mmCIF file of the N, C-alpha and C atoms, coordinates in Angstrom:
data_MODEL
# 
_entry.id   MODEL 
# 
loop_
_atom_site.group_PDB 
_atom_site.id 
_atom_site.type_symbol 
_atom_site.label_atom_id 
_atom_site.label_alt_id 
_atom_site.label_comp_id 
_atom_site.label_asym_id 
_atom_site.label_entity_id 
_atom_site.label_seq_id 
_atom_site.pdbx_PDB_ins_code 
_atom_site.Cartn_x 
_atom_site.Cartn_y 
_atom_site.Cartn_z 
_atom_site.occupancy 
_atom_site.B_iso_or_equiv 
_atom_site.pdbx_formal_charge 
_atom_site.auth_seq_id 
_atom_site.auth_comp_id 
_atom_site.auth_asym_id 
_atom_site.auth_atom_id 
_atom_site.pdbx_PDB_model_num 
ATOM 1   N N  . MET A 1 1  ? 100.760 66.868  124.765 1.00 0.00 ? 1  MET A N  1 
ATOM 2   C CA . MET A 1 1  ? 100.367 68.199  125.170 1.00 0.00 ? 1  MET A CA 1 
ATOM 3   C C  . MET A 1 1  ? 100.873 68.419  126.586 1.00 0.00 ? 1  MET A C  1 
ATOM 4   N N  . TRP A 1 2  ? 101.324 69.598  126.856 1.00 0.00 ? 2  TRP A N  1 
ATOM 5   C CA . TRP A 1 2  ? 101.839 69.901  128.179 1.00 0.00 ? 2  TRP A CA 1 
ATOM 6   C C  . TRP A 1 2  ? 100.725 70.379  129.083 1.00 0.00 ? 2  TRP A C  1 
ATOM 7   N N  . ALA A 1 3  ? 101.007 70.542  130.350 1.00 0.00 ? 3  ALA A N  1 
ATOM 8   C CA . ALA A 1 3  ? 99.981  70.814  131.360 1.00 0.00 ? 3  ALA A CA 1 
ATOM 9   C C  . ALA A 1 3  ? 99.238  72.120  131.135 1.00 0.00 ? 3  ALA A C  1 
ATOM 10  N N  . GLY A 1 4  ? 99.804  73.079  130.410 1.00 0.00 ? 4  GLY A N  1 
ATOM 11  C CA . GLY A 1 4  ? 99.163  74.367  130.184 1.00 0.00 ? 4  GLY A CA 1 
ATOM 12  C C  . GLY A 1 4  ? 97.992  74.295  129.220 1.00 0.00 ? 4  GLY A C  1 
ATOM 13  N N  . GLY A 1 5  ? 97.847  73.195  128.488 1.00 0.00 ? 5  GLY A N  1 
ATOM 14  C CA . GLY A 1 5  ? 96.727  73.038  127.576 1.00 0.00 ? 5  GLY A CA 1 
ATOM 15  C C  . GLY A 1 5  ? 96.972  73.583  126.183 1.00 0.00 ? 5  GLY A C  1 
ATOM 16  N N  . GLY A 1 6  ? 98.022  74.337  125.972 1.00 0.00 ? 6  GLY A N  1 
ATOM 17  C CA . GLY A 1 6  ? 98.324  74.907  124.651 1.00 0.00 ? 6  GLY A CA 1 
ATOM 18  C C  . GLY A 1 6  ? 99.295  74.019  123.905 1.00 0.00 ? 6  GLY A C  1 
ATOM 19  N N  . HIS A 1 7  ? 100.063 74.611  123.046 1.00 0.00 ? 7  HIS A N  1 
ATOM 20  C CA . HIS A 1 7  ? 101.062 73.845  122.328 1.00 0.00 ? 7  HIS A CA 1 
ATOM 21  C C  . HIS A 1 7  ? 102.432 74.090  122.937 1.00 0.00 ? 7  HIS A C  1 
ATOM 22  N N  . ALA A 1 8  ? 103.323 73.150  122.705 1.00 0.00 ? 8  ALA A N  1 
ATOM 23  C CA . ALA A 1 8  ? 104.680 73.275  123.245 1.00 0.00 ? 8  ALA A CA 1 
ATOM 24  C C  . ALA A 1 8  ? 105.393 74.445  122.572 1.00 0.00 ? 8  ALA A C  1 
ATOM 25  N N  . ASP A 1 9  ? 106.394 74.979  123.227 1.00 0.00 ? 9  ASP A N  1 
ATOM 26  C CA . ASP A 1 9  ? 107.104 76.150  122.728 1.00 0.00 ? 9  ASP A CA 1 
ATOM 27  C C  . ASP A 1 9  ? 107.781 75.914  121.388 1.00 0.00 ? 9  ASP A C  1 
ATOM 28  N N  . ASN A 1 10 ? 108.206 74.692  121.099 1.00 0.00 ? 10 ASN A N  1 
ATOM 29  C CA . ASN A 1 10 ? 108.924 74.436  119.855 1.00 0.00 ? 10 ASN A CA 1 
ATOM 30  C C  . ASN A 1 10 ? 108.000 74.028  118.702 1.00 0.00 ? 10 ASN A C  1 
ATOM 31  N N  . GLU A 1 11 ? 106.712 74.006  118.917 1.00 0.00 ? 11 GLU A N  1 
ATOM 32  C CA . GLU A 1 11 ? 105.754 73.673  117.867 1.00 0.00 ? 11 GLU A CA 1 
ATOM 33  C C  . GLU A 1 11 ? 105.019 74.937  117.442 1.00 0.00 ? 11 GLU A C  1 
ATOM 34  N N  . ALA A 1 12 ? 104.886 75.136  116.136 1.00 0.00 ? 12 ALA A N  1 
ATOM 35  C CA . ALA A 1 12 ? 104.174 76.305  115.626 1.00 0.00 ? 12 ALA A CA 1 
ATOM 36  C C  . ALA A 1 12 ? 102.798 75.879  115.129 1.00 0.00 ? 12 ALA A C  1 
ATOM 37  N N  . LEU A 1 13 ? 101.811 76.673  115.430 1.00 0.00 ? 13 LEU A N  1 
ATOM 38  C CA . LEU A 1 13 ? 100.467 76.433  114.928 1.00 0.00 ? 13 LEU A CA 1 
ATOM 39  C C  . LEU A 1 13 ? 100.423 76.775  113.443 1.00 0.00 ? 13 LEU A C  1 
ATOM 40  N N  . PRO A 1 14 ? 99.515  76.171  112.680 1.00 0.00 ? 14 PRO A N  1 
ATOM 41  C CA . PRO A 1 14 ? 99.427  76.495  111.247 1.00 0.00 ? 14 PRO A CA 1 
ATOM 42  C C  . PRO A 1 14 ? 99.217  77.978  110.971 1.00 0.00 ? 14 PRO A C  1 
ATOM 43  N N  . GLU A 1 15 ? 98.460  78.676  111.818 1.00 0.00 ? 15 GLU A N  1 
ATOM 44  C CA . GLU A 1 15 ? 98.249  80.109  111.617 1.00 0.00 ? 15 GLU A CA 1 
ATOM 45  C C  . GLU A 1 15 ? 99.560  80.882  111.760 1.00 0.00 ? 15 GLU A C  1 
ATOM 46  N N  . GLU A 1 16 ? 100.390 80.451  112.718 1.00 0.00 ? 16 GLU A N  1 
ATOM 47  C CA . GLU A 1 16 ? 101.670 81.116  112.939 1.00 0.00 ? 16 GLU A CA 1 
ATOM 48  C C  . GLU A 1 16 ? 102.606 80.895  111.755 1.00 0.00 ? 16 GLU A C  1 
ATOM 49  N N  . ILE A 1 17 ? 102.588 79.704  111.196 1.00 0.00 ? 17 ILE A N  1 
ATOM 50  C CA . ILE A 1 17 ? 103.423 79.403  110.032 1.00 0.00 ? 17 ILE A CA 1 
ATOM 51  C C  . ILE A 1 17 ? 102.965 80.235  108.847 1.00 0.00 ? 17 ILE A C  1 
ATOM 52  N N  . GLY A 1 18 ? 101.670 80.361  108.643 1.00 0.00 ? 18 GLY A N  1 
ATOM 53  C CA . GLY A 1 18 ? 101.138 81.164  107.550 1.00 0.00 ? 18 GLY A CA 1 
ATOM 54  C C  . GLY A 1 18 ? 101.492 82.623  107.701 1.00 0.00 ? 18 GLY A C  1 
ATOM 55  N N  . MET A 1 19 ? 101.432 83.132  108.923 1.00 0.00 ? 19 MET A N  1 
ATOM 56  C CA . MET A 1 19 ? 101.779 84.529  109.168 1.00 0.00 ? 19 MET A CA 1 
ATOM 57  C C  . MET A 1 19 ? 103.252 84.762  108.869 1.00 0.00 ? 19 MET A C  1 
ATOM 58  N N  . ARG A 1 20 ? 104.101 83.836  109.290 1.00 0.00 ? 20 ARG A N  1 
ATOM 59  C CA . ARG A 1 20 ? 105.535 83.981  109.043 1.00 0.00 ? 20 ARG A CA 1 
ATOM 60  C C  . ARG A 1 20 ? 105.837 83.962  107.550 1.00 0.00 ? 20 ARG A C  1 
ATOM 61  N N  . SER A 1 21 ? 105.208 83.051  106.815 1.00 0.00 ? 21 SER A N  1 
ATOM 62  C CA . SER A 1 21 ? 105.475 82.986  105.381 1.00 0.00 ? 21 SER A CA 1 
ATOM 63  C C  . SER A 1 21 ? 104.902 84.201  104.671 1.00 0.00 ? 21 SER A C  1 
ATOM 64  N N  . GLY A 1 22 ? 103.797 84.743  105.155 1.00 0.00 ? 22 GLY A N  1 
ATOM 65  C CA . GLY A 1 22 ? 103.223 85.952  104.566 1.00 0.00 ? 22 GLY A CA 1 
ATOM 66  C C  . GLY A 1 22 ? 104.126 87.149  104.769 1.00 0.00 ? 22 GLY A C  1 
ATOM 67  N N  . ILE A 1 23 ? 104.676 87.280  105.958 1.00 0.00 ? 23 ILE A N  1 
ATOM 68  C CA . ILE A 1 23 ? 105.595 88.383  106.243 1.00 0.00 ? 23 ILE A CA 1 
ATOM 69  C C  . ILE A 1 23 ? 106.880 88.199  105.442 1.00 0.00 ? 23 ILE A C  1 
ATOM 70  N N  . GLY A 1 24 ? 107.350 86.976  105.351 1.00 0.00 ? 24 GLY A N  1 
ATOM 71  C CA . GLY A 1 24 ? 108.553 86.695  104.558 1.00 0.00 ? 24 GLY A CA 1 
ATOM 72  C C  . GLY A 1 24 ? 108.351 87.030  103.090 1.00 0.00 ? 24 GLY A C  1 
ATOM 73  N N  . SER A 1 25 ? 107.183 86.691  102.553 1.00 0.00 ? 25 SER A N  1 
ATOM 74  C CA . SER A 1 25 ? 106.881 87.014  101.160 1.00 0.00 ? 25 SER A CA 1 
ATOM 75  C C  . SER A 1 25 ? 106.814 88.513  100.943 1.00 0.00 ? 25 SER A C  1 
ATOM 76  N N  . LEU A 1 26 ? 106.211 89.217  101.874 1.00 0.00 ? 26 LEU A N  1 
ATOM 77  C CA . LEU A 1 26 ? 106.117 90.672  101.766 1.00 0.00 ? 26 LEU A CA 1 
ATOM 78  C C  . LEU A 1 26 ? 107.506 91.306  101.793 1.00 0.00 ? 26 LEU A C  1 
ATOM 79  N N  . ILE A 1 27 ? 108.358 90.838  102.671 1.00 0.00 ? 27 ILE A N  1 
ATOM 80  C CA . ILE A 1 27 ? 109.728 91.353  102.746 1.00 0.00 ? 27 ILE A CA 1 
ATOM 81  C C  . ILE A 1 27 ? 110.469 91.069  101.443 1.00 0.00 ? 27 ILE A C  1 
ATOM 82  N N  . TYR A 1 28 ? 110.311 89.876  100.893 1.00 0.00 ? 28 TYR A N  1 
ATOM 83  C CA . TYR A 1 28 ? 110.953 89.501  99.629  1.00 0.00 ? 28 TYR A CA 1 
ATOM 84  C C  . TYR A 1 28 ? 110.514 90.434  98.501  1.00 0.00 ? 28 TYR A C  1 
ATOM 85  N N  . ILE A 1 29 ? 109.220 90.723  98.428  1.00 0.00 ? 29 ILE A N  1 
ATOM 86  C CA . ILE A 1 29 ? 108.691 91.600  97.382  1.00 0.00 ? 29 ILE A CA 1 
ATOM 87  C C  . ILE A 1 29 ? 109.187 93.028  97.566  1.00 0.00 ? 29 ILE A C  1 
ATOM 88  N N  . VAL A 1 30 ? 109.203 93.520  98.799  1.00 0.00 ? 30 VAL A N  1 
ATOM 89  C CA . VAL A 1 30 ? 109.686 94.878  99.055  1.00 0.00 ? 30 VAL A CA 1 
ATOM 90  C C  . VAL A 1 30 ? 111.155 95.007  98.658  1.00 0.00 ? 30 VAL A C  1 
ATOM 91  N N  . ILE A 1 31 ? 111.963 94.028  99.021  1.00 0.00 ? 31 ILE A N  1 
ATOM 92  C CA . ILE A 1 31 ? 113.373 94.048  98.616  1.00 0.00 ? 31 ILE A CA 1 
ATOM 93  C C  . ILE A 1 31 ? 113.475 93.998  97.093  1.00 0.00 ? 31 ILE A C  1 
ATOM 94  N N  . GLY A 1 32 ? 112.640 93.178  96.457  1.00 0.00 ? 32 GLY A N  1 
ATOM 95  C CA . GLY A 1 32 ? 112.639 93.087  94.998  1.00 0.00 ? 32 GLY A CA 1 
ATOM 96  C C  . GLY A 1 32 ? 112.308 94.408  94.331  1.00 0.00 ? 32 GLY A C  1 
ATOM 97  N N  . VAL A 1 33 ? 111.331 95.121  94.873  1.00 0.00 ? 33 VAL A N  1 
ATOM 98  C CA . VAL A 1 33 ? 110.966 96.434  94.320  1.00 0.00 ? 33 VAL A CA 1 
ATOM 99  C C  . VAL A 1 33 ? 112.131 97.411  94.483  1.00 0.00 ? 33 VAL A C  1 
ATOM 100 N N  . ILE A 1 34 ? 112.775 97.395  95.630  1.00 0.00 ? 34 ILE A N  1 
ATOM 101 C CA . ILE A 1 34 ? 113.905 98.303  95.866  1.00 0.00 ? 34 ILE A CA 1 
ATOM 102 C C  . ILE A 1 34 ? 115.063 98.001  94.915  1.00 0.00 ? 34 ILE A C  1 
ATOM 103 N N  . VAL A 1 35 ? 115.404 96.725  94.783  1.00 0.00 ? 35 VAL A N  1 
ATOM 104 C CA . VAL A 1 35 ? 116.517 96.343  93.909  1.00 0.00 ? 35 VAL A CA 1 
ATOM 105 C C  . VAL A 1 35 ? 116.177 96.640  92.450  1.00 0.00 ? 35 VAL A C  1 
ATOM 106 N N  . ALA A 1 36 ? 114.961 96.292  92.019  1.00 0.00 ? 36 ALA A N  1 
ATOM 107 C CA . ALA A 1 36 ? 114.557 96.554  90.634  1.00 0.00 ? 36 ALA A CA 1 
ATOM 108 C C  . ALA A 1 36 ? 114.549 98.052  90.349  1.00 0.00 ? 36 ALA A C  1 
ATOM 109 N N  . SER A 1 37 ? 114.106 98.830  91.296  1.00 0.00 ? 37 SER A N  1 
ATOM 110 C CA . SER A 1 37 ? 114.086 100.274 91.128  1.00 0.00 ? 37 SER A CA 1 
ATOM 111 C C  . SER A 1 37 ? 115.502 100.836 91.013  1.00 0.00 ? 37 SER A C  1 
ATOM 112 N N  . SER A 1 38 ? 116.398 100.324 91.815  1.00 0.00 ? 38 SER A N  1 
ATOM 113 C CA . SER A 1 38 ? 117.779 100.804 91.771  1.00 0.00 ? 38 SER A CA 1 
ATOM 114 C C  . SER A 1 38 ? 118.475 100.414 90.465  1.00 0.00 ? 38 SER A C  1 
ATOM 115 N N  . HIS A 1 39 ? 117.957 99.389  89.782  1.00 0.00 ? 39 HIS A N  1 
ATOM 116 C CA . HIS A 1 39 ? 118.496 98.982  88.481  1.00 0.00 ? 39 HIS A CA 1 
ATOM 117 C C  . HIS A 1 39 ? 117.655 99.533  87.326  1.00 0.00 ? 39 HIS A C  1 
ATOM 118 N N  . HIS A 1 40 ? 116.789 100.491 87.618  1.00 0.00 ? 40 HIS A N  1 
ATOM 119 C CA . HIS A 1 40 ? 115.999 101.231 86.615  1.00 0.00 ? 40 HIS A CA 1 
ATOM 120 C C  . HIS A 1 40 ? 115.015 100.356 85.834  1.00 0.00 ? 40 HIS A C  1 
ATOM 121 N N  . TYR A 1 41 ? 114.421 99.376  86.465  1.00 0.00 ? 41 TYR A N  1 
ATOM 122 C CA . TYR A 1 41 ? 113.442 98.527  85.783  1.00 0.00 ? 41 TYR A CA 1 
ATOM 123 C C  . TYR A 1 41 ? 112.053 99.146  85.730  1.00 0.00 ? 41 TYR A C  1 
ATOM 124 N N  . PHE A 1 42 ? 111.829 100.234 86.458  1.00 0.00 ? 42 PHE A N  1 
ATOM 125 C CA . PHE A 1 42 ? 110.513 100.860 86.426  1.00 0.00 ? 42 PHE A CA 1 
ATOM 126 C C  . PHE A 1 42 ? 110.451 102.046 85.464  1.00 0.00 ? 42 PHE A C  1 
ATOM 127 N N  . THR A 1 43 ? 111.553 102.294 84.751  1.00 0.00 ? 43 THR A N  1 
ATOM 128 C CA . THR A 1 43 ? 111.559 103.341 83.737  1.00 0.00 ? 43 THR A CA 1 
ATOM 129 C C  . THR A 1 43 ? 110.719 102.863 82.557  1.00 0.00 ? 43 THR A C  1 
ATOM 130 N N  . HIS A 1 44 ? 109.776 103.659 82.122  1.00 0.00 ? 44 HIS A N  1 
ATOM 131 C CA . HIS A 1 44 ? 108.884 103.339 80.997  1.00 0.00 ? 44 HIS A CA 1 
ATOM 132 C C  . HIS A 1 44 ? 108.061 102.085 81.266  1.00 0.00 ? 44 HIS A C  1 
ATOM 133 N N  . ALA A 1 45 ? 107.675 101.844 82.496  1.00 0.00 ? 45 ALA A N  1 
ATOM 134 C CA . ALA A 1 45 ? 106.897 100.648 82.839  1.00 0.00 ? 45 ALA A CA 1 
ATOM 135 C C  . ALA A 1 45 ? 105.432 100.786 82.443  1.00 0.00 ? 45 ALA A C  1 
ATOM 136 N N  . ASP A 1 46 ? 105.128 101.793 81.613  1.00 0.00 ? 46 ASP A N  1 
ATOM 137 C CA . ASP A 1 46 ? 103.750 101.955 81.144  1.00 0.00 ? 46 ASP A CA 1 
ATOM 138 C C  . ASP A 1 46 ? 103.491 101.149 79.866  1.00 0.00 ? 46 ASP A C  1 
ATOM 139 N N  . ARG A 1 47 ? 104.525 100.526 79.327  1.00 0.00 ? 47 ARG A N  1 
ATOM 140 C CA . ARG A 1 47 ? 104.374 99.666  78.147  1.00 0.00 ? 47 ARG A CA 1 
ATOM 141 C C  . ARG A 1 47 ? 104.577 98.218  78.553  1.00 0.00 ? 47 ARG A C  1 
ATOM 142 N N  . LEU A 1 48 ? 104.182 97.290  77.683  1.00 0.00 ? 48 LEU A N  1 
ATOM 143 C CA . LEU A 1 48 ? 104.142 95.874  78.051  1.00 0.00 ? 48 LEU A CA 1 
ATOM 144 C C  . LEU A 1 48 ? 105.521 95.283  78.344  1.00 0.00 ? 48 LEU A C  1 
ATOM 145 N N  . LYS A 1 49 ? 106.472 95.416  77.437  1.00 0.00 ? 49 LYS A N  1 
ATOM 146 C CA . LYS A 1 49 ? 107.783 94.795  77.656  1.00 0.00 ? 49 LYS A CA 1 
ATOM 147 C C  . LYS A 1 49 ? 108.500 95.358  78.883  1.00 0.00 ? 49 LYS A C  1 
ATOM 148 N N  . PRO A 1 50 ? 108.535 96.677  79.062  1.00 0.00 ? 50 PRO A N  1 
ATOM 149 C CA . PRO A 1 50 ? 109.163 97.177  80.301  1.00 0.00 ? 50 PRO A CA 1 
ATOM 150 C C  . PRO A 1 50 ? 108.419 96.753  81.571  1.00 0.00 ? 50 PRO A C  1 
ATOM 151 N N  . LEU A 1 51 ? 107.103 96.624  81.480  1.00 0.00 ? 51 LEU A N  1 
ATOM 152 C CA . LEU A 1 51 ? 106.327 96.166  82.634  1.00 0.00 ? 51 LEU A CA 1 
ATOM 153 C C  . LEU A 1 51 ? 106.661 94.713  82.969  1.00 0.00 ? 51 LEU A C  1 
ATOM 154 N N  . LEU A 1 52 ? 106.750 93.868  81.944  1.00 0.00 ? 52 LEU A N  1 
ATOM 155 C CA . LEU A 1 52 ? 107.135 92.466  82.167  1.00 0.00 ? 52 LEU A CA 1 
ATOM 156 C C  . LEU A 1 52 ? 108.559 92.371  82.717  1.00 0.00 ? 52 LEU A C  1 
ATOM 157 N N  . SER A 1 53 ? 109.443 93.212  82.213  1.00 0.00 ? 53 SER A N  1 
ATOM 158 C CA . SER A 1 53 ? 110.816 93.245  82.738  1.00 0.00 ? 53 SER A CA 1 
ATOM 159 C C  . SER A 1 53 ? 110.824 93.623  84.213  1.00 0.00 ? 53 SER A C  1 
ATOM 160 N N  . ALA A 1 54 ? 110.011 94.610  84.575  1.00 0.00 ? 54 ALA A N  1 
ATOM 161 C CA . ALA A 1 54 ? 109.937 95.047  85.967  1.00 0.00 ? 54 ALA A CA 1 
ATOM 162 C C  . ALA A 1 54 ? 109.390 93.934  86.864  1.00 0.00 ? 54 ALA A C  1 
ATOM 163 N N  . LEU A 1 55 ? 108.353 93.237  86.398  1.00 0.00 ? 55 LEU A N  1 
ATOM 164 C CA . LEU A 1 55 ? 107.792 92.132  87.192  1.00 0.00 ? 55 LEU A CA 1 
ATOM 165 C C  . LEU A 1 55 ? 108.803 91.006  87.361  1.00 0.00 ? 55 LEU A C  1 
ATOM 166 N N  . LEU A 1 56 ? 109.529 90.685  86.290  1.00 0.00 ? 56 LEU A N  1 
ATOM 167 C CA . LEU A 1 56 ? 110.580 89.662  86.393  1.00 0.00 ? 56 LEU A CA 1 
ATOM 168 C C  . LEU A 1 56 ? 111.665 90.101  87.366  1.00 0.00 ? 56 LEU A C  1 
ATOM 169 N N  . ALA A 1 57 ? 112.046 91.368  87.293  1.00 0.00 ? 57 ALA A N  1 
ATOM 170 C CA . ALA A 1 57 ? 113.101 91.883  88.163  1.00 0.00 ? 57 ALA A CA 1 
ATOM 171 C C  . ALA A 1 57 ? 112.694 91.819  89.628  1.00 0.00 ? 57 ALA A C  1 
ATOM 172 N N  . VAL A 1 58 ? 111.435 92.114  89.922  1.00 0.00 ? 58 VAL A N  1 
ATOM 173 C CA . VAL A 1 58 ? 110.962 92.039  91.309  1.00 0.00 ? 58 VAL A CA 1 
ATOM 174 C C  . VAL A 1 58 ? 110.959 90.585  91.781  1.00 0.00 ? 58 VAL A C  1 
ATOM 175 N N  . ALA A 1 59 ? 110.488 89.674  90.939  1.00 0.00 ? 59 ALA A N  1 
ATOM 176 C CA . ALA A 1 59 ? 110.401 88.269  91.334  1.00 0.00 ? 59 ALA A CA 1 
ATOM 177 C C  . ALA A 1 59 ? 111.770 87.604  91.419  1.00 0.00 ? 59 ALA A C  1 
ATOM 178 N N  . LEU A 1 60 ? 112.694 88.012  90.555  1.00 0.00 ? 60 LEU A N  1 
ATOM 179 C CA . LEU A 1 60 ? 113.998 87.347  90.474  1.00 0.00 ? 60 LEU A CA 1 
ATOM 180 C C  . LEU A 1 60 ? 115.141 88.286  90.874  1.00 0.00 ? 60 LEU A C  1 
ATOM 181 N N  . TRP A 1 61 ? 114.886 89.155  91.848  1.00 0.00 ? 61 TRP A N  1 
ATOM 182 C CA . TRP A 1 61 ? 115.866 90.171  92.222  1.00 0.00 ? 61 TRP A CA 1 
ATOM 183 C C  . TRP A 1 61 ? 117.232 89.634  92.617  1.00 0.00 ? 61 TRP A C  1 
ATOM 184 N N  . PRO A 1 62 ? 117.371 88.428  93.171  1.00 0.00 ? 62 PRO A N  1 
ATOM 185 C CA . PRO A 1 62 ? 118.740 87.966  93.473  1.00 0.00 ? 62 PRO A CA 1 
ATOM 186 C C  . PRO A 1 62 ? 119.613 87.864  92.216  1.00 0.00 ? 62 PRO A C  1 
ATOM 187 N N  . LEU A 1 63 ? 118.987 87.589  91.063  1.00 0.00 ? 63 LEU A N  1 
ATOM 188 C CA . LEU A 1 63 ? 119.749 87.519  89.819  1.00 0.00 ? 63 LEU A CA 1 
ATOM 189 C C  . LEU A 1 63 ? 120.300 88.889  89.429  1.00 0.00 ? 63 LEU A C  1 
ATOM 190 N N  . LEU A 1 64 ? 119.569 89.946  89.755  1.00 0.00 ? 64 LEU A N  1 
ATOM 191 C CA . LEU A 1 64 ? 120.052 91.298  89.473  1.00 0.00 ? 64 LEU A CA 1 
ATOM 192 C C  . LEU A 1 64 ? 121.324 91.583  90.259  1.00 0.00 ? 64 LEU A C  1 
ATOM 193 N N  . LEU A 1 65 ? 121.373 91.092  91.484  1.00 0.00 ? 65 LEU A N  1 
ATOM 194 C CA . LEU A 1 65 ? 122.560 91.311  92.315  1.00 0.00 ? 65 LEU A CA 1 
ATOM 195 C C  . LEU A 1 65 ? 123.754 90.559  91.770  1.00 0.00 ? 65 LEU A C  1 
ATOM 196 N N  . LEU A 1 66 ? 123.510 89.518  90.987  1.00 0.00 ? 66 LEU A N  1 
ATOM 197 C CA . LEU A 1 66 ? 124.590 88.767  90.355  1.00 0.00 ? 66 LEU A CA 1 
ATOM 198 C C  . LEU A 1 66 ? 124.997 89.369  89.014  1.00 0.00 ? 66 LEU A C  1 
ATOM 199 N N  . GLY A 1 67 ? 124.302 90.423  88.592  1.00 0.00 ? 67 GLY A N  1 
ATOM 200 C CA . GLY A 1 67 ? 124.655 91.106  87.351  1.00 0.00 ? 67 GLY A CA 1 
ATOM 201 C C  . GLY A 1 67 ? 123.921 90.619  86.116  1.00 0.00 ? 67 GLY A C  1 
ATOM 202 N N  . ILE A 1 68 ? 122.878 89.821  86.293  1.00 0.00 ? 68 ILE A N  1 
ATOM 203 C CA . ILE A 1 68 ? 122.134 89.307  85.156  1.00 0.00 ? 68 ILE A CA 1 
ATOM 204 C C  . ILE A 1 68 ? 121.110 90.355  84.729  1.00 0.00 ? 68 ILE A C  1 
ATOM 205 N N  . ASN A 1 69 ? 121.040 90.621  83.424  1.00 0.00 ? 69 ASN A N  1 
ATOM 206 C CA . ASN A 1 69 ? 120.136 91.602  82.858  1.00 0.00 ? 69 ASN A CA 1 
ATOM 207 C C  . ASN A 1 69 ? 118.798 90.930  82.555  1.00 0.00 ? 69 ASN A C  1 
ATOM 208 N N  . LEU A 1 70 ? 117.722 91.429  83.124  1.00 0.00 ? 70 LEU A N  1 
ATOM 209 C CA . LEU A 1 70 ? 116.399 90.856  82.894  1.00 0.00 ? 70 LEU A CA 1 
ATOM 210 C C  . LEU A 1 70 ? 115.513 91.744  82.018  1.00 0.00 ? 70 LEU A C  1 
ATOM 211 N N  . HIS A 1 71 ? 116.110 92.737  81.367  1.00 0.00 ? 71 HIS A N  1 
ATOM 212 C CA . HIS A 1 71 ? 115.342 93.591  80.463  1.00 0.00 ? 71 HIS A CA 1 
ATOM 213 C C  . HIS A 1 71 ? 114.903 92.775  79.242  1.00 0.00 ? 71 HIS A C  1 
ATOM 214 N N  . ILE A 1 72 ? 113.618 92.774  78.949  1.00 0.00 ? 72 ILE A N  1 
ATOM 215 C CA . ILE A 1 72 ? 113.092 92.091  77.777  1.00 0.00 ? 72 ILE A CA 1 
ATOM 216 C C  . ILE A 1 72 ? 113.234 93.047  76.595  1.00 0.00 ? 72 ILE A C  1 
ATOM 217 N N  . LYS A 1 73 ? 113.866 92.582  75.544  1.00 0.00 ? 73 LYS A N  1 
ATOM 218 C CA . LYS A 1 73 ? 114.093 93.434  74.358  1.00 0.00 ? 73 LYS A CA 1 
ATOM 219 C C  . LYS A 1 73 ? 113.031 93.204  73.318  1.00 0.00 ? 73 LYS A C  1 
# 
């Protein structure tokens, strides 16, 4: 521990790590919603299969950018 009594600048407290991962997860989900929406995964999302397709698209949005179709038939 350094003379200031806190933690060193290069060490993160567990709360800080949790906050960073929470913000990172939120950003990932927001990007997923945007990408899934741009690929029309929220069309007819009031039924089960389109809803599952939309959830998969949000969770696996990098695959959409690679051209993989996640629509459940």
